[in-house]
DOMITI-851997 format. One line per 5 residues: number of its first residue (from 1); for each residue x, y, z of C-alpha. Coordinates in steps of 0.25 Angstrom, whole numbers, always signed. Each point is the difference from the previous one (the first is absolute). Layout:
NUM = X Y Z | ...
% end
This chain:
1 = -73 -2 -52 | +15 -2 +1 | +7 -12 +4 | +11 -4 +11 | +8 -11 -6
6 = +4 -11 +9 | +12 -7 -6 | -1 -15 +5 | +10 -11 -1 | -1 -14 +5
11 = +7 +3 +13 | -7 +1 +14 | +1 +15 -2 | -13 +0 -10 | -9 +0 +12
16 = +5 +12 +7 | +2 +7 -13 | -15 -2 -3 | -4 +4 +14 | +8 +13 -2
21 = -6 +3 -13 | -14 -1 +5 | +3 +9 +12 | +7 +10 -9 | -9 +1 -12
26 = -11 +7 +7 | +9 +11 +4 | +1 +3 -15 | -14 -3 -3 | +5 -11 -9
31 = -2 -15 -1 | +11 -11 +3 | +4 -8 -12 | +10 -11 +1 | +10 -3 -11
36 = +9 -12 -2 | +11 -3 -9 | -2 -15 -4 | +8 -10 +7 | -1 -13 +7
41 = -9 +5 +11 | -12 +5 -7 | -10 -9 +7 | +5 +6 +13 | -1 +14 -4
46 = -14 -2 -7 | -5 -6 +13 | +6 +11 +9 | -7 +11 -9 | -13 -8 -1
51 = -1 -2 +15 | -1 +16 +2 | -8 +3 -13 | +11 +7 -7 | +1 -1 -15
56 = +13 -7 -6 | +7 +4 -12 | +11 -10 -5 | +11 +5 -9 | +12 -6 -6
61 = +15 +4 -2 | +10 +6 +9 | -7 +3 +14 | +7 +13 +2 | -3 +6 -13
66 = -14 -5 -1 | -3 +6 +14 | +6 +13 -4 | -7 +1 -13 | -14 -4 +7
71 = +2 +11 +10 | +2 +11 -11 | -15 -2 -4 | -7 +13 +2 | -11 -7 +8
76 = +10 -5 +10 | +2 +9 +13 | +10 -8 +8 | +7 -13 +1 | +1 -10 +11
81 = +11 -11 +0 | +7 -9 +10 | +14 +0 +5 | +6 -14 -3 | +14 +3 +5
86 = +5 -6 +14 | -4 +9 +11 | +11 +8 +6 | +9 -5 -12 | +9 +8 -9
91 = -12 +0 -10 | -12 +0 +8 | -10 +4 -11 | +5 -10 -10 | +7 +4 -13
96 = -13 +0 -8 | -7 +9 +10 | +12 +10 +1 | +0 +1 -15 | -15 +2 -1
101 = -1 +11 +10 | +11 +8 -7 | -8 -1 -13 | -14 +2 +3 | -3 +15 +1
106 = -13 -1 +8 | -2 -3 +15 | +5 -14 +4 | -3 -8 +13 | +10 -10 +3
111 = -5 -11 +10 | +10 -8 +8 | -1 -15 +0 | -3 +0 +15 | -11 +11 +0
116 = -14 -2 +5 | -8 +11 -7 | -13 +4 +7 | -13 +2 -8 | +1 +15 +1
121 = +11 +11 +4 | -3 +7 +13 | +14 +5 +3 | +11 +4 -10 | +14 +5 +2
126 = +7 +11 -8 | +14 +3 +2 | +4 +15 -2 | +14 +5 -2 | -4 +15 -3
131 = +2 -2 -15 | -11 +3 -11 | -1 -14 -4 | -4 -6 +14 | -9 +12 +2
136 = -7 -3 -13 | -1 -15 +4 | -7 +5 +13 | -10 +9 -8 | -4 -12 -9
141 = -2 -9 +12 | -8 +11 +7 | -9 +0 -12 | -2 -15 +1 | -3 +2 +15
146 = -11 +10 -2 | -7 -10 -8 | +3 -12 +8 | +1 +5 +15 | +13 -6 +4
151 = +10 +6 +9 | +14 +5 -5 | +12 -1 +9 | +11 +10 -5 | +14 -4 +4
156 = +12 +10 -1 | +14 -6 +4 | +11 +9 +4 | +14 -5 -1 | +9 +2 +12
161 = +7 +12 -8 | -13 +8 -3 | -9 -2 +12 | -4 +13 +6 | +8 +4 +12
166 = -12 +2 +8 | -7 -14 -4 | +2 -6 +14 | -2 +11 +10 | -8 +11 -5
171 = -15 -4 -2 | -5 +13 -5 | +11 +2 -11 | -2 -15 -4 | -15 +3 -2
176 = +3 +13 -8 | +9 -8 -9 | -10 -11 -2 | -11 +10 -3 | +9 +7 -10
181 = +4 -13 -7 | -15 -5 -1 | -4 +14 -5 | +11 -1 -11 | -2 -15 -4
186 = -14 -5 +4 | -11 +5 -8 | -12 +5 +8 | -8 -5 +7 | +8 -7 +11
191 = -10 -7 +7 | +4 -13 -7 | +15 +1 +2 | +8 -2 +12 | +15 +3 +0
196 = +11 -9 +6 | +14 +4 +1 | +12 -9 +2 | +15 +1 +0 | +7 -11 -7
201 = +1 -7 -14 | -12 +2 -8 | -3 -14 -5 | +2 -6 +13 | -10 +10 +6
206 = -10 -2 -11 | +0 -15 +3 | +0 +1 +15 | -12 +10 +0 | -8 -8 -10
211 = +0 -11 +10 | -2 +9 +12 | -12 +8 -6 | -6 -12 -6 | -1 +6 -14
216 = -6 -7 -12 | +8 +7 -11 | +13 +8 -1 | +1 +11 -11 | +13 +4 -6
221 = +4 +10 -11 | +12 -4 -8 | +7 +3 -13 | -1 -14 -6 | +15 -1 +1
226 = +8 -8 +9 | +11 +11 +2 | -1 +11 +10 | -5 +2 +14 | -15 -3 -3
231 = +3 -12 -7 | +8 -6 +12 | -12 +3 +9 | -9 -7 -10 | +9 -12 -2
236 = +3 -2 +15 | -15 +2 +4 | -4 -11 -10 | +11 -9 +6 | -7 +0 +14
241 = -14 +5 -1 | -12 -10 +2 | -11 +9 -5 | -3 +4 -14 | +8 +12 -5
246 = -6 +10 -10 | +11 +6 -9 | -4 +13 -7 | +9 +6 -11 | +4 +14 +3
251 = -1 +12 -8 | +14 -1 -4 | -3 -14 -6 | -11 +5 -8 | +8 +12 -5
256 = +11 -10 -5 | -10 -5 -10 | -6 +13 -4 | +13 +8 -4 | -8 +11 -6
261 = -5 +4 +14 | +8 +7 +10 | -2 -3 +15 | +5 +10 +10 | +3 -8 +12
266 = +7 +11 +8 | -5 +3 +14 | +3 +10 +11 | +8 -6 +11 | -8 -4 +12
271 = +0 +9 +12 | +1 -5 +14 | -6 +7 +12 | +9 +2 +12
% end
């Protein structure tokens, strides 16, 4: 049996982090285990973990380093941690959380302080931009869905510059484009996936649809670097989202740490039906 670590501190985020870990761990056939780097709030953390029957491990040292090191254990499948930064502020996830998510090479769930996680996931949002990384994130989410029977909402956001010319007034062409997009980027079967298309700013549409579709979790692929387009989507989403966000390191991230392996990320350009 593997573990999903719930990194707890003495802030009010301990409860939603624990609840998220308990909902997420069955998806990986794992158990939730709480970890805490010793500080003044140990009694509060111990009570929170004990109230839901989760084992607590207490560590000493620099919190970020201790959490990263604990996550490296071979029996740890994922990490869940809270965002302590000010909601909508310039550092919404807090400096510690931001450092941790760039260093842990495993799935990490970031739980906003204002989140109210449910006991189980029934609907998950996965943005798709047509790249290999986001398609791989959807594939991994589909694998979880097959075992846990939740619905997946796939979101593709066009910018005003790249929206198909027929998008607003040619239903048959739109349906053909969507069918080809799904065929390219959504692993079969498609019965658990619905596609939503928007035109606008990706992070804004992710946050808006998360509320409109009443999702329990948002899944984002990212390179574990705060440089580039994907990183902007991640940081902006974390700044405004009110549901937990699962961050999945992309293939490129893994390749960075395995220099002997060569990853061919080239893909043929997408065709659009007219």
